[in-house]
C-alpha positions in Angstrom: -84.4 33.0 -51.9 -80.8 34.2 -51.4 -80.6 37.8 -50.2 -78.2 40.4 -51.6 -76.4 40.4 -48.3 -75.9 36.6 -48.5 -74.5 37.1 -52.0 -72.1 39.8 -50.8 -71.0 37.7 -47.9 -70.4 34.7 -50.1 -68.3 36.8 -52.6 -66.1 38.0 -49.7 -65.8 34.5 -48.3 -64.6 33.0 -51.7 -62.7 36.1 -52.8 -64.9 37.1 -55.7 -63.9 40.8 -56.2 -65.8 41.8 -59.3 -67.2 40.5 -62.6 -63.9 41.0 -64.4 -61.8 38.8 -62.1 -61.6 35.1 -63.1 -61.3 33.9 -59.5 -62.9 31.7 -58.4 -63.3 29.9 -61.7 -66.8 28.7 -60.8 -68.0 32.3 -60.7 -66.3 33.6 -63.8 -68.2 36.5 -65.3 -70.5 36.8 -62.3 -70.8 40.0 -60.3 -68.6 40.2 -57.2 -68.5 42.1 -53.9 -67.9 45.3 -55.8 -71.0 45.3 -58.0 -73.2 43.7 -55.4 -72.3 46.3 -52.7 -73.1 49.1 -55.1 -76.4 47.4 -56.1 -77.4 47.0 -52.5 -76.8 50.7 -51.7 -78.7 51.7 -54.9 -81.6 49.5 -53.9 -81.9 51.6 -50.7 -80.4 49.2 -48.1 -78.6 51.1 -45.3 -74.8 51.3 -45.5 -74.7 49.8 -42.0 -76.7 46.7 -43.1 -74.5 46.2 -46.1 -71.4 46.4 -43.9 -72.5 44.1 -41.1 -74.8 41.6 -42.8 -72.8 41.4 -46.1 -69.1 42.4 -45.9 -68.3 41.7 -42.3 -70.3 38.5 -42.3 -68.3 37.2 -45.2 -64.9 38.2 -43.7 -65.9 36.6 -40.4 -66.5 33.3 -42.2 -63.1 33.5 -43.8 -61.6 34.2 -40.4 -63.2 31.1 -38.8 -62.0 28.9 -41.7 -58.5 30.3 -41.4 -58.6 29.6 -37.7 -59.6 26.0 -38.4 -57.0 25.6 -41.1 -59.6 25.2 -43.8 -58.2 28.1 -45.9 -54.7 29.6 -46.0 -53.1 33.0 -46.4 -53.7 33.3 -50.2 -57.4 32.7 -49.8 -57.5 35.3 -46.9 -55.8 37.8 -49.2 -58.4 37.2 -51.9 -61.2 37.7 -49.3 -59.6 40.9 -48.1 -59.4 42.2 -51.7 -63.1 41.4 -52.2 -63.9 43.1 -48.9 -61.9 46.2 -49.8 -63.8 46.4 -53.2 -67.0 46.6 -51.3 -65.7 49.0 -48.6 -64.7 51.5 -51.3 -68.5 52.1 -51.8 -68.9 52.8 -48.0 -66.0 55.3 -47.5 -68.3 58.3 -47.9 -70.6 56.9 -45.3 -67.8 56.5 -42.8 -66.7 60.0 -43.5 -70.1 61.6 -42.8 -70.7 59.4 -39.8 -73.7 57.5 -41.1 -71.8 54.3 -40.6 -69.9 53.8 -37.3 -66.8 51.6 -37.0 -66.7 49.2 -34.1 -63.6 50.9 -32.8 -60.0 51.7 -33.6 -57.0 49.4 -33.7 -53.4 50.7 -33.7 -50.8 48.2 -34.9 -47.2 48.1 -35.7 -44.2 45.8 -35.9 -41.9 46.8 -33.1 -38.6 48.6 -33.3 -35.8 46.6 -35.0 -38.1 44.2 -36.8 -39.0 44.6 -40.5 -41.3 41.7 -40.9 -44.9 42.6 -41.8 -46.7 39.6 -43.3 -48.3 38.6 -40.0 -49.1 42.3 -39.2 -50.7 42.8 -42.6 -52.8 39.7 -42.2 -54.1 41.0 -38.8 -54.8 44.4 -40.4 -57.0 42.8 -43.1 -58.9 40.6 -40.6 -59.5 43.4 -38.1 -60.5 46.0 -40.8 -62.7 43.3 -42.4 -64.6 43.0 -39.2 -65.5 46.7 -39.0 -62.7 48.4 -37.2 -60.6 51.4 -38.3 -57.0 50.2 -38.5 -54.2 52.6 -37.9 -51.1 50.8 -39.3 -47.9 52.2 -38.1 -45.8 49.9 -40.3 -42.6 48.2 -39.3 -39.6 49.2 -37.0 -42.0 51.2 -34.9 -40.5 53.0 -31.8 -42.3 53.4 -28.5 -42.5 57.1 -29.1 -44.4 56.5 -32.3 -46.8 54.1 -30.6 -47.4 56.5 -27.7 -48.0 59.4 -30.1 -50.5 57.3 -32.0 -52.4 56.6 -28.8 -52.4 60.3 -27.9 -54.2 61.0 -31.2 -56.5 58.0 -30.7 -56.9 57.5 -26.9 -59.9 55.2 -27.4 -58.0 52.8 -29.6 -56.8 49.2 -28.9 -53.1 48.7 -29.5 -51.4 45.7 -31.1 -47.7 44.9 -31.3 -46.1 42.4 -33.6 -42.6 40.8 -33.7 -41.1 37.8 -35.6 -37.7 37.7 -33.9 -36.7 36.8 -30.4 -34.2 39.7 -30.6 -37.0 42.2 -31.2 -39.8 40.8 -29.1 -38.0 42.2 -26.0 -38.8 45.7 -27.3 -42.5 45.0 -26.7 -42.0 45.5 -22.9 -40.8 49.1 -23.0 -43.4 50.0 -25.6 -46.2 48.5 -23.5 -44.8 50.2 -20.4 -44.7 53.6 -22.1 -48.3 53.2 -23.3 -49.6 52.1 -19.9 -47.7 54.9 -18.1 -49.7 57.5 -20.0 -52.9 55.6 -20.8 -53.4 52.9 -18.2 -56.8 51.9 -19.5 -55.8 51.2 -23.1 -55.9 47.5 -23.9 -52.8 46.2 -25.5 -52.1 43.0 -27.5 -49.0 41.2 -28.7 -48.5 38.5 -31.3 -45.9 36.9 -33.5 -44.0 33.6 -33.9 -41.7 33.9 -30.8 -44.3 35.4 -28.5 -46.5 33.4 -26.0 -48.9 34.0 -23.2 -46.3 33.8 -20.5 -44.2 36.5 -22.1 -47.2 38.7 -22.5 -48.1 38.3 -18.9 -44.5 39.0 -17.8 -44.4 42.4 -19.7 -47.9 43.4 -18.5 -49.7 43.2 -21.9 -53.4 42.6 -21.6 -53.8 40.0 -24.3 -51.8 37.6 -26.4 -53.3 35.9 -29.5 -51.7 33.5 -31.8 -54.0 34.0 -34.7 -56.1 36.9 -36.2 -59.6 35.5 -35.7 -59.0 35.1 -31.9 -57.9 38.7 -31.8 -61.1 39.8 -33.6 -63.2 37.8 -31.1 -61.5 39.5 -28.2 -61.9 43.0 -29.8 -65.6 42.3 -30.4 -66.1 41.4 -26.8 -64.3 44.4 -25.6 -66.0 46.8 -28.0 -69.4 45.5 -26.9 -68.8 46.4 -23.3 
């Protein structure tokens, strides 16, 4: 018999937000992640179980499919919306500390660059896997990055760029972060970036897609 956690995970995986949404057509009129998350909590399941075995499990499946090119950005966006509808029921539990996040992830598109599609996709995937995401937006200066780390010294930091003319700004940002917080793990990503560039500027990790980033974060957070 399918458990309520499996139902929640499936709704996130296929992007079924709630009963009112017609997507996907095969589930028209059926409860989605919104109603099922509320029902699981009402039945007495722990918020942590609902998060990890339902919502995160579903988002992780989407991430793996995206990595394998079995789904694309529109499907990921629908999964993220379904995930968010369930997360709304868990906000009070995050606030009172009864549900713990895996960690914090600061992210921003570096100074001079206004592109945010890739960054936003990473935000969805990382938050969907149980992390608190601190999104600094676009055109983010090194001072803003450093100040965010000062407020969240236990966070991981991600930098995004889509232009070769702005990726050069990642170096000074990473240098400023490492000068004050040498133990903070930093990440870079974006179309013009590669592993050699990341190594050259002293960044800890380069990832070319969100699911790989999540896998690295999970490994680091577990240690």
